[in-house]
N, C-alpha and C positions, 0 to 999 in steps of 0.2 A: 291687608286682608281684613274683611269685615268680620263682625262678631255675630253671635247668635241673638235672636230676638226674645228668648224666654229668660226673664230676669228671676222668676221664682216659679218652681213647678207647682201645679195645682195639687191640693190635698185631695187625692182621688177618693179615699174612703169617706171623707166628710161630704164631698160632693155627691157621691152615690147615695148616702143617707138622705141628703136634702132632696134629691130627685125622687127617691122612693116616697118620701113624705108628700112631695108635690102631687104625685099621681093619685094619692088618697085624700087630697084636700079638695073641697068643692071649688069650682072654677071662680076665679076672681077676674072678671072681664068687663068689657064695656056693655052698657045697657042697649036695648034696641033703639032708644031715643038718641043716645050718643052716637050710635052707628049711623042713624039717619042724618044726624048733623054732619058727620064726616062725608056721607054720600052727597049731601048738599054742597059741601066744599068742592067735591070733584065736578059736580054739575056746573058750578060757577067758575071754577078756575081751570078746568081741564076739558073744555068742549072739543078742542082740536084732537086730543087723544081719543075722546069718545068717538068722533067721526072716523079717525084712522082705524080704531078697533072694529067698528062696524064694517068698514071696507075690507079689512083683513079677514073677518069672519066669513065673508061671501066667497072667498077663494082659498082660504087656509083652514084645515080641520081644527075646530075649536077656536080659531082666530089667533092662536099663539103658537110660535114654533120654539120658544125658549123655555126650558123647564124651570128656569130661575125667575121668570117674569112675574110681576105683580098682576093679579087677575081680577081683584075685587076693588071697585065695581067694574073696572075695565083696565086693560093694559095701558100703561103710559107710553106714549110715542116719544122716545128720546132721540134728539137730533144732534146733540153735542155732548161730548165727554172730554173733560179736561181737568187734570190734577185730581182734586178731591171732590169734584162736583159733576153732576149730570144736569142737563138742561132739556126740558121737553118742548114739544112743538108749540105749546101755549106760552112759553117764556118763563115757566116755573123753574127754579133752581133747587136741587136736592143735594144733600151731603151723600156721597156715594160710598156706602159700606157694603155694597154688593161686589164692586170691583170685578165685574164679569165672572164671578165665581171664584176669584182669588188670584188671578195671574199678575195683576198690575200692581206690584209692590212699590213701584216708583210713583204710582198714581196714573190715571188714565192719560193716554196719548202723549207720552213724555216727548218733549221737543227734540232732544238729542237723538233719540231712537228714530223718531219720525223723519229727521233729516237724512239719516242713513238709508231708510227705506225709500224715500223719494229719489235719492241718488241712484239706488239700485234699479228702481223702476225706469228711470231715464236712460240708464246704460244698458240694461239687460232685459227688463220686463220680469214679471212674477214667476214664470215657469219656462223651462227649456226642455226638460226630459233628459238633460245631460248633467255631468258633474259640474258643480260650481264650487269655487274655493271656500265659500261661506260654510258649506257642509263640514269640511275638515276643521275649520276654525272653531265652529260650535262644538264638535265632538271633542276636540282637544281641551277646550275650556271646561266642559262638563267634567272631563276626567281630572283636570287640575283641581276642581272644587270637590269632587267626589272620587277619590282614588279607587273605590270598589268598582266603578264604572270603567272597566278596561277598554271596552268598545261600546259604541252607541249607534243605534239604528233609528233614524228619524221616521216618524209616521204621521198620520193625519189627525189623530185624536187620542185622548186617553183610552177610549173604548178599544180602538185598534191596538194600542200598546198592550193592554191587558190580554187581548186575544193572542198577540204575538208572544208575550211572555209565557203564557200557559202552554202554547204550542211548543215553544223552545224547551220548556221544562220537561214536557212529555217526551219530546224527541231525544233529549240528552239523557234522561234517566231510564227511559223505556217503561216508565210507570204511567198509570192512567188517572188515579184519583187526584183531586185537588180539594183543599180545605180552605174555607174563608171564615172570617169572624162575623157572626151574626150582626145585622144592622148596617154593614158596610155597603156602600155603592161603588162598584168597580166597573161602571159603564153598563151598556145595555145589550151586550152580546148574549146569545142564548144561554151559555153555560154558567153565567154569573148573576142572572136575574133570579136571585135566590136569597132569602133572608134579608131583604132590603129594608133599611131604615129602622124597622122594629125587629129586634132579634127574635129568632124562633119561628118566624112566619114562613120559612121555607119558600115554596113556590106560589105563595099567595098572589103575587103580582106577575105571574108568568103566563098570562093569557097569550095564546098564539104561539107558544113554545112547546114542541113535542116533549113528552115526559122523559124520553130517553136522552134528550140533550142535557138533562140535569142529573142523569143517573150516576155520574162520577163526581158530582159536586157535593161536598159535605159542609156543614155549618156547625160551629161551636160558639158558645156564649162568650161575650166579651170578657176578657181577663181570666177565663177559666182554663188554667193550664192542665188541670186534671182531666177535663173533658177533651182537651186537645190530645193528650197522651192516649186516652182511650180510643179516640178516633183514629189516630195514627196506628195504634196496635191492631184495631179491627181491619183497617185497610191493608195492613201487611199480610193478612190472610187471603186477600183477593188481588194480589199483584203490587200493592204498595202505593204510596202517595208521591206524586211527582212534585207537588209544591204546596206550601202554605202561603196564602196571599193575605196581606193585612195592611191597614193604614197604621203607621207607627204611633200616632197620637190617639188612636182609637177610631172606631167606625164613625162615618160621617164627620170627618175632620175633628174628632174628639167629642162628638155629641155623647158618645159612650166612652168616657176618657180612659186611657190606658195608664196603668201604674208605671212608675218610672222604670222598674226592672223587668217589665213584661217582655219587651223585645229581645233582650239578652237571653231570657229564659226560653223563648220560642226558638232562637238561634241554636241553643243547646239541644232542644228536642229535634229540630230538623237534622242536625249533625248526627244525632243518635240513630235516627231512622233512615238516613240516606235520602233525605228530602230537601229540595231546594226551598230557600226562603225568598219570597218576592215582596219587596216593599212597594206599595202604591204611594208614590210621592207626587201625585198629580197636584195636590194642594200644598203639601209641606215642602216639596222640592224648591229650594231657594227662598221660600217664604220664612221658614224658621231660621234660616241662615244659609249662606252660600254652600255649606256642606250638607244641607238638607237635614232631615230627621236622622238619617244614618250617622251624620257627623255629630249631631247633638247627643244622641244616645250612645255613640261609640259602638255601633253594631253594623257589621258589613253584610248586607244581603247578597244573595247570589245574582239576583236580577232586580232592577229598579224600573218602575213604570213612571213615565213622565207625561205631562200634558200641560195645558194652560200656559205656565210661565216659560216653558222651553222655547216658545216663540214670542214671548213678551206680550201676550194678549192678541197678537195677530193670528189670522187663520192658519190652519195646518199645524196645530199645537199638540204634538204627541211624540212619544218615542220610548224605546226600551234600551237599557244598557246593563252591563254586568260583566261577570267573569268571562275571560277571553274564550275558554273552552266551551262554555255554554252559548255564548254569542256566535260561535263558529257554526252553529246549526242554521244560521240565517244565510250563510255564504253560498255562492255558487249559482249557476244559471240552469238552463234546461237540461244540461248534461251532468249536473252535479250528482255525485254518488253519495251513499251513506244516508244518515238520518237528517234530512233537510227539513227545516221548519219554513214552509212557504210563507212569504210575506209579499205584499205588493202595494200598489197605490200610485197612480199616474202623477199625483201632485205631492207625494211624499218627498220630503227633503227638498222642497222647491226653494229657489234662491231668496224669495221674499221672506218666507218663514225663518230660514236659517240666518239670514242677515239680521232680521228683527230680533231673533233669539240671542244671537251673539252680542249685539250691541246692548240689549237689555241687561244681560248678565254682567257685562263690563261696567255699565252705569250703576247697577245695583251694588256691585263690589266697591266701586269707586266712592259711592256716597254712603256706604254702610247702611243701605236701605232696610235690610231685615231688622237691624237693631232699632232704627228710627221708627219703623212701622210697629215694632213690638212695644216700644215706649208709648206710642199712641194707644195701643191696645190696653196697656196697663192703666193708663189714665182713664180711658173709657170704662174699663171694668170697675175701677175704684169709684167712678161717678155713679155707675149703675148700682153698685153695692150700697152706696149711700142713699140712693132713692128708694131701693127696696126696704131698707131699714126705716127711712123717713115715713113711708106709707104703710109699714108693717105688712108687706106683701109676701106671699109664699114663693115668689119667683127665685130662680137660681141663676147666678152668673159666675163665670170663671173664664180664664183665657190661657191659651198657649201662645204667648206673645201677641202677634197680630191676628190671631184667630180667636175671636171673642164669642162666647156663647151666652145667650139670654133665653132661658127656658121659662115660659109663662104658663103653658098649659100642660106640659109633661107628656104630650101625646107620643113622642118617640121613645118614651121610657115605660110605656104600658107593657104589661106582661100577659101573654096568652094564658097563663095559669090563673089570672084574675077572672072570676066568673062574670064580672061586669065588663070585660074587655070590649066587646062590641057595642055595648051601651055607651061606654066612655069615648070610644074611638071617634065617632062623628062629631060630637060637640067640641072635643078638644082639638080636633083638626080644624074645625071651623074657627075656633078662637085664634089659632095661628094666623089665619087669613085676615081676621078682623084686626088683630094687632099690627100686622104688616101694613094694612091699609091706613090705619091711624098714624103709624110712624111716618109713612110717606106724606100724608096730608100735613103733618107737622114739619116736613122738610128733610126726612131721613129715609134713604132706601136701604133695606136690609135684605138678607136672604131668608125669605119665608118668615120674617119676624123673629127668628130665633138664632140666626148666625150673622156675624158681623166681621168683615175683613177690613182692617185698617191698612193704610199705606203710608209711605214716607211723606206724602203730601198733606197728611192730617196733622196740622199744627195744633198747639195747645188751644188756641182760640177756636179752631174748628171743632175739636173734640168737646170743648165746653159748650159750644152752640148745640152740638148733638145731645149732650146730657140735658140741656134745657128743653130740647124737643121731647126727649123721653119723659121728662118731668111733666110736661103739659098733658101727656097721655096718662101717666101713672096717677096724677092727682084726680083724674076722673073716676078711678076705680073705687067702687063703693067699699067702705070699711067693713071688715068681717063682723 
């Protein structure tokens, strides 16, 4: 059995103090001349990507369909992913710290998993609309790793899984309200596009969503148990809270880090108010360890939302699992009686996704992948800390094992109570894009320049190469 990937828990109060200081520190970023030099690098080394981006823009809104993609100066057209690297159409190679948003803990396109997928495609094809043995094998394996997942329902994405989990919670409890932690992203369904990325922003990003779709959604500040109790108490006066939905390491994969005892305290509050606890383990599930965040923290949620890793990075990556009596709301067909939580999806639980997911989890467990990826994250974070000290930068870095954070602008930690909020928002958001572009030009792909996912494929030499790439960017930053 594999171990967990967190060797030492972050000092959350110290990190919060550093992040607060960062938001009140003038930007330490690249100059316009340095940005122009990086743009010139793309012109010289990535013309094929530039052409591909122009062709995409003619037929795709904005030219990009992936929220995680690099956009400045244009998207990179990646044609090969293998292990720790991405290769673009121009032949450039990059260290892949995006890892498709987190699912590929083994590294991209792992050969053992690929062989099983190719065998499945030869024998069965990707989808039949009928039961396939891989569905049962995957559900059993997930239960073995996470005992709180009595039963598991495969779906097409994390967004679908959140929708299903909230629907099941309402059907089971007969209550309507849901509460999320501000700053968290739980997919793009109408009811949870609320308080995204920056806590306290409510429906700021909810264009195109009717106000009543958010009428039963509440938001509390990260780590604020008193505010959560107040919200649960207020909701009890109007029918009660069906579920509290949270990312166990904190919103945005720990961008707003959760204190070590936070999840256990929320579990107690949920029990007190007759509310279900939903863990969103789209990123943490199997990345922190095979037991997920729930195993690491020792807290059993009522429902768990999965995505990404549950299909090993292959399409159709989502699902929800949990207590048998709650999961029973998904059962039944057209004639089912009682409180049924309708779910669907023609391609849900398809043979390809379930086969890929099963063999990915087997390989991860066999290789102790979460611990190896976590060790790579530790080494990278230590290297980044050394660089921040070397150049006396106000940047903040920490990690939850293989989830590494590097905050250079502090944009996601701005507060709406700051009278300069909107003045700071644009420049600090732009800085993230600039840093992401510079890192890529130096050979490292990150998630928006501020989040890094390491994998089992990241050897010490690869991590050291990455640290050297970050060094080449940081050394350009003008001293304070």
